[in-house]
Backbone as CSV, one residue per row, in Angstrom:
resi,resn,N_x,N_y,N_z,CA_x,CA_y,CA_z,C_x,C_y,C_z
1,MET,5.929,-4.193,2.855,5.423,-3.491,1.521,6.557,-2.634,1.034
2,GLY,7.469,-1.961,1.977,8.527,-1.254,1.499,9.612,-2.066,0.781
3,LYS,9.696,-3.381,0.970,10.798,-4.124,0.458,10.438,-4.505,-0.930
4,LEU,9.205,-4.631,-1.271,8.773,-4.797,-2.612,9.026,-3.597,-3.434
5,VAL,8.887,-2.390,-2.948,9.119,-1.202,-3.829,10.624,-0.883,-3.997
6,ARG,11.341,-1.229,-2.896,12.803,-1.038,-2.923,13.344,-2.087,-3.909
7,LEU,12.918,-3.220,-3.935,13.519,-4.137,-4.882,13.076,-3.897,-6.260
8,LYS,11.772,-3.602,-6.607,11.387,-3.515,-7.944,11.338,-1.887,-8.574
9,ALA,11.389,-0.869,-7.814,11.409,0.395,-8.437,12.710,1.173,-8.095
10,ASP,13.191,1.689,-9.106,14.428,2.560,-8.902,14.112,3.811,-8.499
11,PRO,14.559,4.260,-7.295,14.121,5.484,-6.551,14.490,6.819,-7.358
12,LYS,15.406,6.569,-8.192,15.946,7.903,-9.158,14.930,7.969,-10.274
13,LYS,14.254,7.159,-10.530,13.060,7.169,-11.783,11.539,7.036,-11.256
14,ILE,11.305,6.519,-10.153,9.814,6.290,-9.765,9.747,6.730,-8.233
15,ARG,8.507,7.278,-7.986,7.985,7.457,-6.721,6.814,6.654,-6.441
16,VAL,6.635,6.157,-5.219,5.443,5.367,-5.007,5.002,5.787,-3.681
17,SER,3.523,6.249,-3.795,2.903,6.768,-2.421,1.927,5.911,-2.139
18,VAL,1.761,5.742,-0.791,0.604,4.733,-0.272,-0.044,5.616,0.782
19,CYS,-1.511,5.678,0.524,-2.257,6.500,1.509,-3.521,5.541,1.885
20,HIS,-3.747,5.614,3.130,-4.942,5.094,3.622,-6.138,6.079,3.493
21,THR,-7.152,5.615,2.843,-8.200,6.801,2.976,-9.236,6.395,3.852
22,GLU,-10.248,7.513,4.008,-11.200,7.500,5.160,-12.379,6.400,4.862
23,HIS,-12.201,5.845,3.769,-13.345,4.844,3.471,-12.816,3.409,3.674
24,ASP,-11.467,3.343,4.530,-10.917,2.159,4.896,-10.162,1.374,3.700
25,THR,-9.819,2.095,2.833,-9.114,1.430,1.675,-7.634,1.989,1.405
26,TRP,-6.840,1.543,0.595,-5.457,1.989,0.389,-5.508,2.416,-0.972
27,TRP,-4.733,3.666,-1.229,-4.571,4.111,-2.505,-3.181,4.353,-2.794
28,VAL,-2.593,3.483,-3.803,-1.222,3.486,-4.124,-0.979,4.267,-5.721
29,THR,-0.255,5.002,-5.700,0.197,5.921,-6.804,1.622,5.651,-7.332
30,VAL,1.921,5.307,-8.364,3.308,5.271,-8.920,3.525,6.334,-9.840
31,LYS,4.521,7.061,-9.792,4.695,8.297,-10.463,6.069,7.985,-11.309
32,GLN,6.260,8.216,-12.658,7.433,8.257,-13.176,7.888,9.574,-13.170
33,LEU,9.151,9.969,-12.872,9.669,11.189,-12.687,9.984,11.946,-13.900
34,SER,10.509,11.156,-14.927,10.924,11.788,-16.126,9.537,12.467,-16.946
35,THR,8.528,11.778,-16.815,7.257,11.973,-17.662,6.221,12.769,-16.801
36,GLY,6.276,12.203,-15.570,4.933,12.769,-14.836,3.874,11.864,-14.830
37,TRP,3.950,10.756,-15.802,2.910,9.731,-15.845,2.506,9.116,-14.500
38,LEU,1.416,8.822,-14.286,0.802,8.317,-13.008,0.135,6.873,-13.225
39,ALA,0.207,5.918,-12.375,-0.510,4.760,-12.154,-1.136,4.508,-10.865
40,SER,-2.412,4.467,-10.696,-2.960,4.648,-9.605,-3.913,3.271,-9.240
41,VAL,-3.837,2.613,-7.992,-4.925,1.756,-7.758,-5.357,1.776,-6.342
42,GLU,-6.652,1.438,-6.209,-7.410,1.526,-4.890,-7.752,0.092,-4.528
43,SER,-7.638,-0.253,-3.244,-7.883,-1.722,-2.786,-8.098,-1.657,-1.246
44,VAL,-8.700,-2.661,-0.723,-8.808,-2.882,0.607,-7.592,-3.528,1.358
45,SER,-6.797,-3.920,0.567,-5.355,-4.568,1.023,-4.009,-3.603,0.587
46,PRO,-3.299,-3.040,1.226,-2.154,-2.214,0.705,-1.280,-3.104,-0.043
47,ILE,-1.039,-4.399,0.261,-0.224,-5.073,-0.437,-0.751,-5.485,-1.907
48,VAL,-2.065,-5.618,-2.078,-2.692,-5.877,-3.405,-2.649,-4.635,-4.096
49,ALA,-2.948,-3.405,-3.475,-2.950,-2.174,-4.142,-1.427,-1.803,-4.740
50,LEU,-0.607,-2.105,-3.879,0.739,-1.950,-4.190,1.217,-2.922,-5.485
51,LYS,0.866,-3.839,-5.401,1.388,-5.030,-6.543,0.457,-4.620,-7.743
52,LYS,-0.858,-4.126,-7.775,-1.373,-3.834,-8.906,-0.977,-2.772,-9.479
53,ALA,-0.636,-1.607,-8.640,-0.196,-0.254,-9.180,1.315,-0.335,-9.983
54,LEU,2.098,-1.256,-9.301,3.481,-1.543,-9.982,3.305,-2.413,-11.089
55,ARG,2.363,-3.229,-11.377,1.987,-4.099,-12.512,1.586,-3.098,-13.477
56,ARG,0.621,-2.346,-13.145,0.104,-1.365,-14.079,1.110,-0.462,-14.738
57,ALA,1.977,-0.034,-13.815,3.051,1.039,-14.345,3.980,0.333,-15.172
58,CYS,4.418,-0.861,-14.681,5.327,-1.894,-15.671,4.641,-2.018,-16.946
59,ASN,3.437,-2.365,-17.032,2.778,-2.640,-18.323,2.608,-1.519,-19.164
60,ALA,2.613,-0.317,-18.454,2.486,0.872,-19.386,3.919,1.353,-19.823
61,GLY,4.832,0.647,-19.472,6.251,0.879,-19.767,7.088,1.997,-19.162
62,PHE,6.628,2.234,-17.839,7.328,3.113,-16.908,8.805,2.664,-16.773
63,ASP,9.680,3.516,-17.142,11.009,3.253,-16.882,11.498,3.222,-15.398
64,GLY,12.216,2.182,-14.996,12.615,2.306,-13.671,11.852,0.919,-12.762
65,ILE,11.074,0.224,-13.391,10.275,-0.702,-12.771,10.530,-2.107,-13.674
66,ASP,10.860,-3.210,-13.054,10.973,-4.348,-13.566,10.615,-5.475,-12.522
67,LEU,9.343,-5.970,-12.639,8.862,-6.822,-11.598,9.382,-8.272,-11.767
68,ASP,10.228,-8.422,-12.710,10.791,-10.000,-12.977,12.188,-10.163,-12.689
69,MET,12.610,-9.051,-12.162,14.243,-8.829,-11.677,14.219,-8.771,-10.198
70,ASP,15.309,-9.131,-9.650,15.429,-8.940,-8.236,15.610,-7.572,-7.861
71,TRP,16.441,-6.838,-8.657,16.835,-5.396,-8.397,16.718,-4.591,-9.609
72,THR,16.198,-3.514,-9.835,15.991,-2.636,-10.964,17.268,-1.754,-10.986
73,TYR,18.038,-1.691,-9.986,19.106,-0.718,-9.809,20.145,-1.484,-9.152
74,PRO,21.442,-0.867,-9.213,22.518,-1.324,-8.283,22.054,-1.394,-6.616
75,HIS,22.326,-2.582,-6.122,22.173,-2.753,-4.836,22.729,-1.612,-4.008
76,PRO,22.146,-0.904,-3.194,22.907,0.318,-2.312,23.724,-0.320,-1.328
77,GLN,23.942,-1.342,-0.903,24.734,-1.858,-0.090,25.964,-2.501,-0.611
78,LYS,25.962,-2.677,-2.056,27.377,-3.307,-2.511,28.196,-2.351,-3.148
């Protein structure tokens, strides 16, 4: 799960939180740091919730997410 976020979301622009709820579901929130905008999704699968939250944020035009690229920012190890 962490690899998807590191690949697709720039940590200088986006924060992603993943929480397990008491109802045995997963809640994923994507926050754009520059505007404070949020995109949230709840699902029984953490992977599904993460992918849907990132897609929702990308479709809303959040800066720092690009699901069609390999990296949204320079690779930290290069």
